[in-house]
SEFIZA-3560 file (N, C-alpha, C; in Angstrom, 3 decimals):
REM SEFIZA-3560
<numar><xx>66.720</xx><yy>162.409</yy><zz>160.919</zz><atom>N</atom></numar>
<numar><xx>66.688</xx><yy>162.948</yy><zz>159.568</zz><atom>CA</atom></numar>
<numar><xx>67.878</xx><yy>162.447</yy><zz>158.764</zz><atom>C</atom></numar>
<numar><xx>69.018</xx><yy>162.295</yy><zz>159.418</zz><atom>N</atom></numar>
<numar><xx>70.213</xx><yy>161.804</yy><zz>158.714</zz><atom>CA</atom></numar>
<numar><xx>69.963</xx><yy>160.440</yy><zz>158.098</zz><atom>C</atom></numar>
<numar><xx>69.180</xx><yy>159.608</yy><zz>158.790</zz><atom>N</atom></numar>
<numar><xx>68.852</xx><yy>158.284</yy><zz>158.250</zz><atom>CA</atom></numar>
<numar><xx>68.128</xx><yy>158.420</yy><zz>156.917</zz><atom>C</atom></numar>
<numar><xx>67.229</xx><yy>159.389</yy><zz>156.833</zz><atom>N</atom></numar>
<numar><xx>66.444</xx><yy>159.556</yy><zz>155.604</zz><atom>CA</atom></numar>
<numar><xx>67.282</xx><yy>160.093</yy><zz>154.461</zz><atom>C</atom></numar>
<numar><xx>68.305</xx><yy>160.868</yy><zz>154.749</zz><atom>N</atom></numar>
<numar><xx>69.166</xx><yy>161.375</yy><zz>153.670</zz><atom>CA</atom></numar>
<numar><xx>69.803</xx><yy>160.213</yy><zz>152.933</zz><atom>C</atom></numar>
<numar><xx>70.128</xx><yy>159.163</yy><zz>153.640</zz><atom>N</atom></numar>
<numar><xx>70.746</xx><yy>158.006</yy><zz>153.035</zz><atom>CA</atom></numar>
<numar><xx>69.710</xx><yy>156.985</yy><zz>152.569</zz><atom>C</atom></numar>
<numar><xx>68.482</xx><yy>157.228</yy><zz>152.902</zz><atom>N</atom></numar>
<numar><xx>67.410</xx><yy>156.284</yy><zz>152.603</zz><atom>CA</atom></numar>
<numar><xx>67.043</xx><yy>156.351</yy><zz>151.129</zz><atom>C</atom></numar>
<numar><xx>66.752</xx><yy>155.212</yy><zz>150.597</zz><atom>N</atom></numar>
<numar><xx>66.277</xx><yy>155.119</yy><zz>149.223</zz><atom>CA</atom></numar>
<numar><xx>64.934</xx><yy>155.852</yy><zz>149.117</zz><atom>C</atom></numar>
<numar><xx>64.723</xx><yy>156.555</yy><zz>148.030</zz><atom>N</atom></numar>
<numar><xx>63.470</xx><yy>157.282</yy><zz>147.856</zz><atom>CA</atom></numar>
<numar><xx>62.288</xx><yy>156.318</yy><zz>147.834</zz><atom>C</atom></numar>
<numar><xx>62.536</xx><yy>155.084</yy><zz>147.441</zz><atom>N</atom></numar>
<numar><xx>61.475</xx><yy>154.090</yy><zz>147.483</zz><atom>CA</atom></numar>
<numar><xx>60.991</xx><yy>153.865</yy><zz>148.907</zz><atom>C</atom></numar>
<numar><xx>61.876</xx><yy>154.025</yy><zz>149.871</zz><atom>N</atom></numar>
<numar><xx>61.507</xx><yy>153.863</yy><zz>151.275</zz><atom>CA</atom></numar>
<numar><xx>60.518</xx><yy>154.940</yy><zz>151.696</zz><atom>C</atom></numar>
<numar><xx>60.710</xx><yy>156.147</yy><zz>151.212</zz><atom>N</atom></numar>
<numar><xx>59.773</xx><yy>157.239</yy><zz>151.500</zz><atom>CA</atom></numar>
<numar><xx>58.396</xx><yy>156.891</yy><zz>150.926</zz><atom>C</atom></numar>
<numar><xx>58.369</xx><yy>156.345</yy><zz>149.721</zz><atom>N</atom></numar>
<numar><xx>57.105</xx><yy>155.939</yy><zz>149.102</zz><atom>CA</atom></numar>
<numar><xx>56.440</xx><yy>154.847</yy><zz>149.952</zz><atom>C</atom></numar>
<numar><xx>57.230</xx><yy>153.899</yy><zz>150.404</zz><atom>N</atom></numar>
<numar><xx>56.702</xx><yy>152.830</yy><zz>151.277</zz><atom>CA</atom></numar>
<numar><xx>56.099</xx><yy>153.425</yy><zz>152.547</zz><atom>C</atom></numar>
<numar><xx>56.804</xx><yy>154.353</yy><zz>153.141</zz><atom>N</atom></numar>
<numar><xx>56.316</xx><yy>155.002</yy><zz>154.373</zz><atom>CA</atom></numar>
<numar><xx>54.998</xx><yy>155.706</yy><zz>154.099</zz><atom>C</atom></numar>
<numar><xx>54.939</xx><yy>156.439</yy><zz>152.998</zz><atom>N</atom></numar>
<numar><xx>53.719</xx><yy>157.187</yy><zz>152.644</zz><atom>CA</atom></numar>
<numar><xx>52.556</xx><yy>156.227</yy><zz>152.378</zz><atom>C</atom></numar>
<numar><xx>52.845</xx><yy>155.109</yy><zz>151.719</zz><atom>N</atom></numar>
<numar><xx>51.775</xx><yy>154.162</yy><zz>151.400</zz><atom>CA</atom></numar>
<numar><xx>51.293</xx><yy>153.367</yy><zz>152.596</zz><atom>C</atom></numar>
<numar><xx>52.077</xx><yy>153.360</yy><zz>153.680</zz><atom>N</atom></numar>
<numar><xx>51.696</xx><yy>152.622</yy><zz>154.876</zz><atom>CA</atom></numar>
<numar><xx>51.764</xx><yy>153.535</yy><zz>156.092</zz><atom>C</atom></numar>
<numar><xx>51.444</xx><yy>154.815</yy><zz>155.919</zz><atom>N</atom></numar>
<numar><xx>51.646</xx><yy>155.788</yy><zz>156.972</zz><atom>CA</atom></numar>
<numar><xx>50.802</xx><yy>155.519</yy><zz>158.213</zz><atom>C</atom></numar>
<numar><xx>49.713</xx><yy>154.781</yy><zz>158.046</zz><atom>N</atom></numar>
<numar><xx>48.881</xx><yy>154.470</yy><zz>159.209</zz><atom>CA</atom></numar>
<numar><xx>49.602</xx><yy>153.589</yy><zz>160.216</zz><atom>C</atom></numar>
<numar><xx>50.602</xx><yy>152.838</yy><zz>159.775</zz><atom>N</atom></numar>
<numar><xx>51.301</xx><yy>151.890</yy><zz>160.620</zz><atom>CA</atom></numar>
<numar><xx>52.740</xx><yy>152.305</yy><zz>160.939</zz><atom>C</atom></numar>
<numar><xx>53.106</xx><yy>153.510</yy><zz>160.617</zz><atom>N</atom></numar>
<numar><xx>54.485</xx><yy>153.980</yy><zz>160.816</zz><atom>CA</atom></numar>
<numar><xx>54.522</xx><yy>154.844</yy><zz>162.067</zz><atom>C</atom></numar>
<numar><xx>55.573</xx><yy>154.709</yy><zz>162.885</zz><atom>N</atom></numar>
<numar><xx>55.683</xx><yy>155.535</yy><zz>164.093</zz><atom>CA</atom></numar>
<numar><xx>55.770</xx><yy>157.033</yy><zz>163.777</zz><atom>C</atom></numar>
<numar><xx>55.292</xx><yy>157.843</yy><zz>164.713</zz><atom>N</atom></numar>
<numar><xx>55.293</xx><yy>159.307</yy><zz>164.515</zz><atom>CA</atom></numar>
<numar><xx>56.679</xx><yy>159.847</yy><zz>164.158</zz><atom>C</atom></numar>
<numar><xx>57.699</xx><yy>159.350</yy><zz>164.840</zz><atom>N</atom></numar>
<numar><xx>59.043</xx><yy>159.855</yy><zz>164.587</zz><atom>CA</atom></numar>
<numar><xx>59.449</xx><yy>159.686</yy><zz>163.124</zz><atom>C</atom></numar>
<numar><xx>59.148</xx><yy>158.527</yy><zz>162.568</zz><atom>N</atom></numar>
<numar><xx>59.480</xx><yy>158.262</yy><zz>161.170</zz><atom>CA</atom></numar>
<numar><xx>58.623</xx><yy>159.107</yy><zz>160.237</zz><atom>C</atom></numar>
<numar><xx>57.366</xx><yy>159.337</yy><zz>160.610</zz><atom>N</atom></numar>
<numar><xx>56.509</xx><yy>160.202</yy><zz>159.802</zz><atom>CA</atom></numar>
<numar><xx>57.039</xx><yy>161.637</yy><zz>159.778</zz><atom>C</atom></numar>
<numar><xx>57.454</xx><yy>162.131</yy><zz>160.935</zz><atom>N</atom></numar>
<numar><xx>57.994</xx><yy>163.498</yy><zz>161.032</zz><atom>CA</atom></numar>
<numar><xx>59.279</xx><yy>163.600</yy><zz>160.204</zz><atom>C</atom></numar>
<numar><xx>60.163</xx><yy>162.614</yy><zz>160.334</zz><atom>N</atom></numar>
<numar><xx>61.409</xx><yy>162.627</yy><zz>159.571</zz><atom>CA</atom></numar>
<numar><xx>61.130</xx><yy>162.571</yy><zz>158.067</zz><atom>C</atom></numar>
<numar><xx>60.161</xx><yy>161.747</yy><zz>157.680</zz><atom>N</atom></numar>
<numar><xx>59.800</xx><yy>161.647</yy><zz>156.264</zz><atom>CA</atom></numar>
<numar><xx>59.230</xx><yy>162.934</yy><zz>155.755</zz><atom>C</atom></numar>
<numar><xx>58.334</xx><yy>163.541</yy><zz>156.551</zz><atom>N</atom></numar>
<numar><xx>57.738</xx><yy>164.825</yy><zz>156.157</zz><atom>CA</atom></numar>
<numar><xx>58.811</xx><yy>165.892</yy><zz>155.988</zz><atom>C</atom></numar>
<numar><xx>59.722</xx><yy>165.968</yy><zz>156.957</zz><atom>N</atom></numar>
<numar><xx>60.785</xx><yy>166.972</yy><zz>156.887</zz><atom>CA</atom></numar>
<numar><xx>61.677</xx><yy>166.742</yy><zz>155.677</zz><atom>C</atom></numar>
<numar><xx>61.961</xx><yy>165.484</yy><zz>155.393</zz><atom>N</atom></numar>
<numar><xx>62.749</xx><yy>165.160</yy><zz>154.202</zz><atom>CA</atom></numar>
<numar><xx>62.047</xx><yy>165.624</yy><zz>152.944</zz><atom>C</atom></numar>
<numar><xx>60.740</xx><yy>165.364</yy><zz>152.860</zz><atom>N</atom></numar>
<numar><xx>59.967</xx><yy>165.757</yy><zz>151.677</zz><atom>CA</atom></numar>
<numar><xx>59.851</xx><yy>167.273</yy><zz>151.545</zz><atom>C</atom></numar>
<numar><xx>59.748</xx><yy>167.971</yy><zz>152.658</zz><atom>N</atom></numar>
<numar><xx>59.715</xx><yy>169.446</yy><zz>152.609</zz><atom>CA</atom></numar>
<numar><xx>61.030</xx><yy>169.956</yy><zz>152.007</zz><atom>C</atom></numar>
<numar><xx>62.146</xx><yy>169.428</yy><zz>152.508</zz><atom>N</atom></numar>
<numar><xx>63.452</xx><yy>169.842</yy><zz>151.999</zz><atom>CA</atom></numar>
<numar><xx>63.606</xx><yy>169.487</yy><zz>150.518</zz><atom>C</atom></numar>
<numar><xx>63.180</xx><yy>168.283</yy><zz>150.179</zz><atom>N</atom></numar>
<numar><xx>63.255</xx><yy>167.840</yy><zz>148.769</zz><atom>CA</atom></numar>
<numar><xx>62.412</xx><yy>168.735</yy><zz>147.866</zz><atom>C</atom></numar>
<numar><xx>61.222</xx><yy>169.082</yy><zz>148.311</zz><atom>N</atom></numar>
<numar><xx>60.337</xx><yy>169.958</yy><zz>147.575</zz><atom>CA</atom></numar>
<numar><xx>60.982</xx><yy>171.337</yy><zz>147.343</zz><atom>C</atom></numar>
<numar><xx>61.517</xx><yy>171.915</yy><zz>148.405</zz><atom>N</atom></numar>
<numar><xx>62.129</xx><yy>173.245</yy><zz>148.288</zz><atom>CA</atom></numar>
<numar><xx>63.343</xx><yy>173.219</yy><zz>147.357</zz><atom>C</atom></numar>
<numar><xx>64.162</xx><yy>172.189</yy><zz>147.461</zz><atom>N</atom></numar>
<numar><xx>65.325</xx><yy>172.073</yy><zz>146.571</zz><atom>CA</atom></numar>
<numar><xx>64.890</xx><yy>171.925</yy><zz>145.121</zz><atom>C</atom></numar>
<numar><xx>63.899</xx><yy>171.099</yy><zz>144.890</zz><atom>N</atom></numar>
<numar><xx>63.396</xx><yy>170.882</yy><zz>143.546</zz><atom>CA</atom></numar>
<numar><xx>62.805</xx><yy>172.158</yy><zz>142.969</zz><atom>C</atom></numar>
<numar><xx>62.043</xx><yy>172.870</yy><zz>143.789</zz><atom>N</atom></numar>
<numar><xx>61.432</xx><yy>174.119</yy><zz>143.350</zz><atom>CA</atom></numar>
<numar><xx>62.524</xx><yy>175.138</yy><zz>142.969</zz><atom>C</atom></numar>
<numar><xx>63.557</xx><yy>175.225</yy><zz>143.777</zz><atom>N</atom></numar>
<numar><xx>64.658</xx><yy>176.146</yy><zz>143.485</zz><atom>CA</atom></numar>
<numar><xx>65.343</xx><yy>175.786</yy><zz>142.176</zz><atom>C</atom></numar>
<numar><xx>65.579</xx><yy>174.499</yy><zz>141.959</zz><atom>N</atom></numar>
<numar><xx>66.202</xx><yy>174.044</yy><zz>140.725</zz><atom>CA</atom></numar>
<numar><xx>65.351</xx><yy>174.390</yy><zz>139.526</zz><atom>C</atom></numar>
<numar><xx>64.039</xx><yy>174.177</yy><zz>139.629</zz><atom>N</atom></numar>
<numar><xx>63.132</xx><yy>174.467</yy><zz>138.530</zz><atom>CA</atom></numar>
<numar><xx>63.128</xx><yy>175.961</yy><zz>138.222</zz><atom>C</atom></numar>
<numar><xx>63.096</xx><yy>176.786</yy><zz>139.252</zz><atom>N</atom></numar>
<numar><xx>63.106</xx><yy>178.250</yy><zz>139.042</zz><atom>CA</atom></numar>
<numar><xx>64.398</xx><yy>178.658</yy><zz>138.372</zz><atom>C</atom></numar>
<numar><xx>65.528</xx><yy>178.145</yy><zz>138.847</zz><atom>N</atom></numar>
<numar><xx>66.831</xx><yy>178.466</yy><zz>138.246</zz><atom>CA</atom></numar>
<numar><xx>66.889</xx><yy>178.028</yy><zz>136.790</zz><atom>C</atom></numar>
<numar><xx>66.404</xx><yy>176.846</yy><zz>136.519</zz><atom>N</atom></numar>
<numar><xx>66.416</xx><yy>176.342</yy><zz>135.134</zz><atom>CA</atom></numar>
<numar><xx>65.475</xx><yy>177.145</yy><zz>134.240</zz><atom>C</atom></numar>
<numar><xx>64.360</xx><yy>177.573</yy><zz>134.781</zz><atom>N</atom></numar>
<numar><xx>63.425</xx><yy>178.400</yy><zz>134.010</zz><atom>CA</atom></numar>
<numar><xx>64.074</xx><yy>179.743</yy><zz>133.646</zz><atom>C</atom></numar>
<numar><xx>64.749</xx><yy>180.324</yy><zz>134.591</zz><atom>N</atom></numar>
<numar><xx>65.453</xx><yy>181.593</yy><zz>134.316</zz><atom>CA</atom></numar>
<numar><xx>66.552</xx><yy>181.386</yy><zz>133.277</zz><atom>C</atom></numar>
<numar><xx>67.261</xx><yy>180.301</yy><zz>133.396</zz><atom>N</atom></numar>
<numar><xx>68.319</xx><yy>179.994</yy><zz>132.435</zz><atom>CA</atom></numar>
<numar><xx>67.716</xx><yy>179.786</yy><zz>131.049</zz><atom>C</atom></numar>
<numar><xx>66.646</xx><yy>179.031</yy><zz>130.974</zz><atom>N</atom></numar>
<numar><xx>65.994</xx><yy>178.766</yy><zz>129.701</zz><atom>CA</atom></numar>
<numar><xx>65.526</xx><yy>180.072</yy><zz>129.047</zz><atom>C</atom></numar>
<numar><xx>64.952</xx><yy>180.960</yy><zz>129.835</zz><atom>N</atom></numar>
<numar><xx>64.504</xx><yy>182.250</yy><zz>129.328</zz><atom>CA</atom></numar>
<numar><xx>65.690</xx><yy>183.072</yy><zz>128.799</zz><atom>C</atom></numar>
<numar><xx>66.809</xx><yy>183.031</yy><zz>129.491</zz><atom>N</atom></numar>
<numar><xx>67.992</xx><yy>183.757</yy><zz>129.034</zz><atom>CA</atom></numar>
<numar><xx>68.519</xx><yy>183.173</yy><zz>127.721</zz><atom>C</atom></numar>
<numar><xx>68.534</xx><yy>181.871</yy><zz>127.637</zz><atom>N</atom></numar>
<numar><xx>68.970</xx><yy>181.210</yy><zz>126.407</zz><atom>CA</atom></numar>
<numar><xx>68.043</xx><yy>181.603</yy><zz>125.255</zz><atom>C</atom></numar>
<numar><xx>66.762</xx><yy>181.614</yy><zz>125.525</zz><atom>N</atom></numar>
<numar><xx>65.795</xx><yy>181.977</yy><zz>124.479</zz><atom>CA</atom></numar>
<numar><xx>65.999</xx><yy>183.396</yy><zz>123.999</zz><atom>C</atom></numar>
<numar><xx>66.232</xx><yy>184.331</yy><zz>124.907</zz><atom>N</atom></numar>
<numar><xx>66.457</xx><yy>185.730</yy><zz>124.529</zz><atom>CA</atom></numar>
<numar><xx>67.698</xx><yy>185.834</yy><zz>123.653</zz><atom>C</atom></numar>
<numar><xx>68.782</xx><yy>185.169</yy><zz>124.044</zz><atom>N</atom></numar>
<numar><xx>70.004</xx><yy>185.218</yy><zz>123.233</zz><atom>CA</atom></numar>
<numar><xx>69.811</xx><yy>184.569</yy><zz>121.877</zz><atom>C</atom></numar>
<numar><xx>69.118</xx><yy>183.441</yy><zz>121.861</zz><atom>N</atom></numar>
<numar><xx>68.838</xx><yy>182.748</yy><zz>120.608</zz><atom>CA</atom></numar>
<numar><xx>68.043</xx><yy>183.659</yy><zz>119.661</zz><atom>C</atom></numar>
<numar><xx>66.979</xx><yy>184.278</yy><zz>120.198</zz><atom>N</atom></numar>
<numar><xx>66.152</xx><yy>185.152</yy><zz>119.364</zz><atom>CA</atom></numar>
<numar><xx>66.962</xx><yy>186.313</yy><zz>118.816</zz><atom>C</atom></numar>
<numar><xx>67.811</xx><yy>186.877</yy><zz>119.634</zz><atom>N</atom></numar>
<numar><xx>68.634</xx><yy>188.015</yy><zz>119.193</zz><atom>CA</atom></numar>
<numar><xx>69.563</xx><yy>187.597</yy><zz>118.034</zz><atom>C</atom></numar>
<numar><xx>70.216</xx><yy>186.469</yy><zz>118.217</zz><atom>N</atom></numar>
<numar><xx>71.134</xx><yy>185.989</yy><zz>117.173</zz><atom>CA</atom></numar>
<numar><xx>70.357</xx><yy>185.572</yy><zz>115.933</zz><atom>C</atom></numar>
<numar><xx>69.234</xx><yy>184.906</yy><zz>116.121</zz><atom>N</atom></numar>
<numar><xx>68.448</xx><yy>184.461</yy><zz>114.987</zz><atom>CA</atom></numar>
<numar><xx>67.900</xx><yy>185.631</yy><zz>114.174</zz><atom>C</atom></numar>
<numar><xx>67.466</xx><yy>186.680</yy><zz>114.845</zz><atom>N</atom></numar>
<numar><xx>66.979</xx><yy>187.876</yy><zz>114.147</zz><atom>CA</atom></numar>
<numar><xx>68.092</xx><yy>188.519</yy><zz>113.336</zz><atom>C</atom></numar>
<numar><xx>69.282</xx><yy>188.567</yy><zz>113.899</zz><atom>N</atom></numar>
<numar><xx>70.416</xx><yy>189.142</yy><zz>113.167</zz><atom>CA</atom></numar>
<numar><xx>70.741</xx><yy>188.301</yy><zz>111.938</zz><atom>C</atom></numar>
<numar><xx>70.716</xx><yy>187.006</yy><zz>112.096</zz><atom>N</atom></numar>
<numar><xx>70.954</xx><yy>186.126</yy><zz>110.945</zz><atom>CA</atom></numar>
<numar><xx>69.887</xx><yy>186.306</yy><zz>109.868</zz><atom>C</atom></numar>
<numar><xx>68.643</xx><yy>186.457</yy><zz>110.283</zz><atom>N</atom></numar>
<numar><xx>67.561</xx><yy>186.674</yy><zz>109.335</zz><atom>CA</atom></numar>
<numar><xx>67.786</xx><yy>187.963</yy><zz>108.556</zz><atom>C</atom></numar>
<numar><xx>68.205</xx><yy>189.018</yy><zz>109.251</zz><atom>N</atom></numar>
<numar><xx>68.478</xx><yy>190.293</yy><zz>108.568</zz><atom>CA</atom></numar>
<numar><xx>69.600</xx><yy>190.138</yy><zz>107.533</zz><atom>C</atom></numar>
<numar><xx>70.594</xx><yy>189.360</yy><zz>107.874</zz><atom>N</atom></numar>
<numar><xx>71.750</xx><yy>189.219</yy><zz>106.985</zz><atom>CA</atom></numar>
<numar><xx>71.484</xx><yy>188.323</yy><zz>105.791</zz><atom>C</atom></numar>
<numar><xx>70.517</xx><yy>187.438</yy><zz>105.903</zz><atom>N</atom></numar>
<numar><xx>70.268</xx><yy>186.523</yy><zz>104.793</zz><atom>CA</atom></numar>
<numar><xx>69.152</xx><yy>186.969</yy><zz>103.866</zz><atom>C</atom></numar>
<numar><xx>68.554</xx><yy>188.127</yy><zz>104.156</zz><atom>N</atom></numar>
<numar><xx>67.476</xx><yy>188.625</yy><zz>103.282</zz><atom>CA</atom></numar>
<numar><xx>67.989</xx><yy>189.654</yy><zz>102.331</zz><atom>C</atom></numar>
//
């Protein structure tokens, strides 16, 4: 698995595109790498979504106050 951490992501694509001819060990390492990558990406997206929602709430609150003051 350590090899895949340093591996170019293009190598993973190559492995996936030629998986019929790749040894089991490399397939397992690639799969495990992709599982980890998926989970990390999912966590980042969830965190960013929460952050975006918080920013939106604060923006709306400030914008409503400004609207009240300018009318």
